[in-house]
N, C-alpha and C positions, 0 to 999 in steps of 0.2 A: 482573295475573297471571292465567294461565289457571286456572279453577277445577278442583279435583280431580274426576275422573270419579266417584269413590266418594261424595263428600260434597257436591259442588256448591259448595264453599267452598275458598279457597286455604289451604295449610298455614300454621300459626302461624309468625310470623317467628322465634320462638325455636327452633323445630325446624329451620328452614332454616339458621339461624346455627350451631346445634350440629353439624349434619351436615357442612356445608361447612367449618367450622373444624376439625373432626377430620380431614378430608381434608387441609387445609392443614398441620395439625400433623404428620401422618404423613410427608408429602413433605418438609417442612422439617427434621424430626427426622433423616431419613435422609441429608440433606445434611451434617449437623453431627455426628451421633452417632459417626462414625468417627474424629473428630479426636483424642480422647484414647485411642483404641484402636489408633492407627497403629503405635506402638512394639511393642505385643503382636503385631499382624499381621505386622510386619517380622520378628520373631523366629520366629513360628510357621511362616510360609510362606517365609522366607528372602528377603523383599522388599528391593529397593533403594530409594533415595530417589525415583528415577523411577517405580518401581512404586507407591509410596505416593501420589505426585502423581496418577497415573492412577487409583488407587482412589477418590480424591476427585473428579477431573475427568471420569471416564468418565460419571458420573451427569449432570454439568452439560453434557457434550457431547451426549448423547442428548436431554436436556431442551431445551437451547437450539435444536438443529437442527430439532426437530419441533414446537415450540410453536405457531408461526403456522399451519402446515398442520393440526395437531391441533385448534386453535381453529376453523379453517374446517370441519373434519370435524364437530366438535361442533355447529356452527350448522346443519349439514345433517341429521345423524342424530338430533339432539336433545341438549340439554345434559345432561339426566338420564341418557340412555343412554350418553353419553360419560363422564360421571362414574362410573357403575357399571362400565363396561368398564375404565376406568383403574384403579379400585380392585382389580378381580379380577386384572388383569395385574400390578399392583404387588405383590400378595400372592404370586403365582407367582414373580416375579423375586426377591423377598425370600428365599423358600425356596431359590432357586438360589444366592444369595449365601451363605447359611448352610451349604449343602452343598458349597461350592467347595473342591476339593482343592489348587488352585494359584492363584497370583495372576492368571494369565491368565484362568481361569474366573471368578474373583471380579470382575475388571475387566469382562468381558463381561456378567455378570449385573447389574453396576451400570449399564451402559449401557442394558440393558432396563428397569431401574427408572426411569431418566431418561425413556425413551420413554413409559412408563406415566404418569409424573408430567406429561408434556406433554399427555396426553389428559385427565387428571384436573383439573389446577390451573385452567386458564382456564374450564372448565365450572363448577367449584365457585364461582369468584369471580363469574361471570356470573349464576348462579342466585341467589346472595346479593344482588347489586346489583339485579337485577330484582325481588326480593321486598321490597326496602326502600324505603319512601317517601323522597323526596329530603330532607325536613327531618330525617330520622333517620340519614342515611348516615354522617355524621361519627362519631356515637356507635357505630353498629353496626360500622363499619370499625375503630374503636378496640378494640372487644371482639374482633373477628376477628384483628387484629394481636396482641392480648395472648395469645389462645389459641394462635395459631401461634407466638407468641414463646416459648411454653413449650418449643419445640424449641431455641431459643437458650439458655434457662435449663437445660433438661434434657439437651440433646444431649451436651455434653462431660461432664456429671456421670453420665448413664446409661451413656455409652460407657466412661468410666473405671471405674465401679462394676462393670459387667458383665464387662469385660475382666479386671479384677483378681479378682472374686469368683466368676465362672462361667467363661465362655469368650467370646471375641469374637464367635462365631457367633450368640450370643443377642441381639446388638443388631439382627439381622435377623429372627430368629424371632419377636420380639415383635410385628411387624406383622401376622402371620397371624391370631391370635385377635381383634385389634382390628378388622381388616377384616371378619372373619366375623360380628361383631356389627353393624357399620355397614351392610353391604349389605342385609340384609332390612329394616332400619328405613328406609333410603333408598328402597327399592322401594315401601314402603307410604306414605311421607309426602310425598316430593317430587313435584311436577308437572312435566310436560314443557314445554320451551320450545325453539323453533327460530328461526333467523334467516330472512331473506327467501329464498324458493325460487328462486334464480337459478342459472344454469349455473356449474359449477366453473371457476375460473381455474387450469387445469392448469399452464401455464407459470409463473404466479406462485407456485404451490405449490412447484414444482421449484426455482425461483430462490431463494425464501426459505430452503428447507431447505439448499440448496447453500451459500449465503452464510454462514449461521450455522454450519454444520459447518466450513467452511474457516476462518472467523475464530476460532472457539473452538479448533480444532485448532492453529492457529498460536500462539495464546496459551499453550496447554498445553505445546507442544513448545519454546517459546522458552527455557525454563530449561535444558534438557538439550542441545538442538541449537544454541542460540545465535541471537540476533536477526539476525545477519548471514548465517545459513546459507541455502542454496538452498531447503531445505524450508520454513523459516519465511517467508522472503520470498516464495517462490512461492505458498504457501497464503494469505498476507495479500493478495497482489495478486489471486489468484483470488477470494477472498472479497469484496474490494472491488469487483471487476468485476461479480460476480454480484449484489451489493447494489445497485450502480448500475443494472444491468439490471432488477432487481426494481422499483426506484423508477420507471424509465421505463415499465415494464409497467403499474404501478398508475395512472400518469397517463394512459395511452392505452387501457387495456382497457375494453371495454363493461361488464364486471361485475368490477371489481377486488376482490381480497381485502381490501385496506386502503385505503379512499378517501383520496386525497391531501388533501382538505379537512380530514379529521380530523388528519392529520399536521401541517398548517400551524397548528393551534390552539396559541396560546402555553401554555395550561393543560396540554394533552396533552404538549407538548414539555417543559415544566418538570417535570411529574411523572416522566416517563421518564428524562430526563437526570440529574436529581438522584438518582433511584433507582439508576441505573447506577453512580454514584460512591459512594453510600452502601453499596451491596452490595459493590463492589470493596474499599472500606476495611474493611467488616465481615468478609467471608469470608476475605480475606487475613490479617487479624489473628487470626481463630480458628485458621486453619491453623498459623501460626507460634507463637502464644502457647501452645497446647497442648504443642508440642514444647519450647519454651523453658522452661516450668515443669518439665518432666521432664529434659531433657538438661542445661540450664545450672544449674537450681536444685535438681535432684535429688529432685523430688517423685514419688510413685507416680501411676499413672493416676487412681485415685480422688482422691488429694490434689490433682492438677491440676484435675480436674473441679469439686471443691469451691471451688477458688480462682477459678473463673469466676463464681461466684454474685454478688459485688458488681457485676459488669458486667452480667450477663444478667438478673438478677432484676428490674432496673428496668423492663424491657420489659413484664413482666406487671403491674407496679404502676402505671406511668405511662401506658401507651398508652391504656387506656380513658378516663382523665381528659383526655388530650390530644385524643382523638376528640370528646368532648363539648365541649371548649373550641373546637375547630375549627368547630363549627356556629355559634359566635357571632363569632369573630374572623377566620375564613377560614384557608386552609391556608398562605398565603405566610409568615406570621410563624413558624409552627411548623416548616416545612421549613427556612427559613434559620437560625433560632435553633438548631434541633436539630442541623443539620450543623456549625454553628460549635462547639457543645459537643462533638460527637463528635470533630471535628478537634483541638480543644484537649486533650481527654483523651488522644488517641493521641500527640500531640507530647510531652505530659507523661510518658507511659510510656516513650517513646523516650529522653527525657533521663535518666530514672532508670536505665534499662538501661545507657546509655552510661557513667554514673557507677558502675555495678556495685552499685547499691543493691538491697536485698532486696525481696521481694514486698510487705511491709507498706507501703513507701513509695509504692506505686502503687495502693493500694486506693481512695483518693479519686479518682484519675484514672479508674479503671475505672467508678466510680459516675457520674462526670461524663459520660464517653463513652456509657455505657448510657442515661442520661437523655436525651441528645441523640438517640440512635437511636430511642428510644421516642416522642419527640415528632414526629420527621420521618416515620417509616414509615407510620402510618395516614393522615397528611395527603397523602402521595404517592399512596397507593391511591385515596383519595377524589377527588383532583384528576384522575387519569386516567380513572376510571370515570364520573365525573359529566360529563366532556367528551363521552361517547359516548351516543347515543340507544339505546333498547332493542335495536333490530335489530343494532347493531354492538357490543354489550357483550362478546360472545364474542371478537370480533377485538381489541377494546381490552384485554381481560384477557390474551389470548395475547401481544399485543405487550408489555404491561407485564411479564409474567413472563419473556418472552424477554430483554428488556433486563436484568432482574435477574440472569438466569443468565449472560448475557454479562459483566455486571459482576463476578460471582463469579470467573469464569475470568480476567478482566482483572486483578483484584486479586491473585490468587495468582501470576499470571505476572509482574506488575510487581514485587511484593514478593520473589518468588524471584530475579529478576534483580538487584535491589538487595542482597538477602541474599548472593548469590554473589559480587558485586563487592567487598563490604566484609568479609565474614566467611566462615564455612564450618562444616563438621561435624567438623573435626579435633580440637577440644577444647571444653570448656564456655566458655572465654573467647572463642574464635573464634565460637562460636554466638551468644554474647551480643552481640558486635560486629555481626554480621550482623542479628540481631533488632532491635537498636536502630535501625539504618538503615532496615530494612524497615517497622517500625511508624511511623517518622517519615514515610515515604512514604505510608503509610495515612492519616496525619493530613492531609497535603497534598491527597490525593484528596478527602477529606471537605470541606475548605475550598473547593475548586473547585466541588463539588456545591452548597454554600450559595449561590454566585453564580448558578447556574442556577435555584435556588429563587425568585429575584426575579421570574421570569416567571409564577409561580403566581398564582391569583386572591387578592385581599385579602378583606375582609369582604363577604359576600353582600349585594347592594344591595336585593334584593327577595325576600321569602319566597315559596316555592313553595306553592300552595294544598294543604292537606291532602286526603287521600283518605278521606272519612268511612267508606266501605265497607271500607277496609283492603285493597282488592284490587289496589293498585298502579297503577290506571288514571290516577291523578294524576301519574304519571311522565312522561307523554307531553306535556311542555311545551316540549320543544326541537324545533326543525326537524331532521328526520332528515338526517344528513350523508351526502354521497356519493350522494344519490338520483339515479337515472338511468332 
């Protein structure tokens, strides 16, 4: 790690972990906090179901489309600078959400939030990975996943409590004072890191942003426009062509944004593909479970948020232990077993809903599914980030977070299509039928993700030498990928 200019020493790892985890928490919270407030937003702003989907997905659209270019920018201007700029833009966009008088303005401000998150998230994850000795990455990523997992625990609960007790606008206002405290601390504590000073791959940046925007747009619009519509098919084809062109560009460019040797690593592929399907299963279920608890079972927003706790609290409790265990047994077992448990829990919930059983019958299934997510998530992060040398950590973090955002949009789109084909919003019974089919699809996505987890590394064969100085120089034990 580059020593601090003020002290000559790197910042303590606990400070880097705290500051980056808070950033991850803020971003993740705003992806989920709206879930239990959607019904209140619908009544207050006269929003349709399509408007509500856009309120959730506009964030993901801006996030996914700009993540890889933003990670490239962070490598150039400095990851600390990108982290701080992302925080400030996120605070401004949060205020815009809170002040929105219409759904159109709210959706636009949510898209800006996503763009800010694209700048912030890969920079935070790269700063943390760079600061952590390899022998401790499993444990540290477990803590990071647990803290950001507070968003999964607290998002639906906070959204429901605020929407019911105050007003939905306060789910966005809460970001402003938090960021006001974090920014000066980060300025004082964090040290700057940059990637290699190479010329920017402008065509690659444009192709990456275009492909992600088109693919997420198609997924978001598939529910209302239909999978066979010209709009959805056209944007899917355009996104696929742009993605293929991006891959060709990265294979032939003198200075690629994302070296293809990194993409060909089995560990990198395993972490990203399993994360795509875990996030698809997770976010799609959050979107529909929050509404199922209110529309079909008649609970209040706060009551719905409280009923998420058996599922979501497991992430905070289990992820740190899973991270420590990963340092001993490797990530493959945790990814595969975790996604199997997540899938089994979702299938169980779907069966209970199909039989019109009450919430109590699914508590054990929620715990099972949450435990699986808690096992797999930190292992996926470590698998991807450990596959990248320090100079490429920003790009690896940007790719990983892009894949997760694409997974979130994919999950909601797939589950919305299944929901609409089986049930609907006409009555609680129709909603229950649609929910049962949708959450069963979420279980299937998780099980497919478990199969991709088999590509992840097993137990580490040789320990990485410790860095007695604690300065992170012991990290440079891998050959830098994509050198040219």
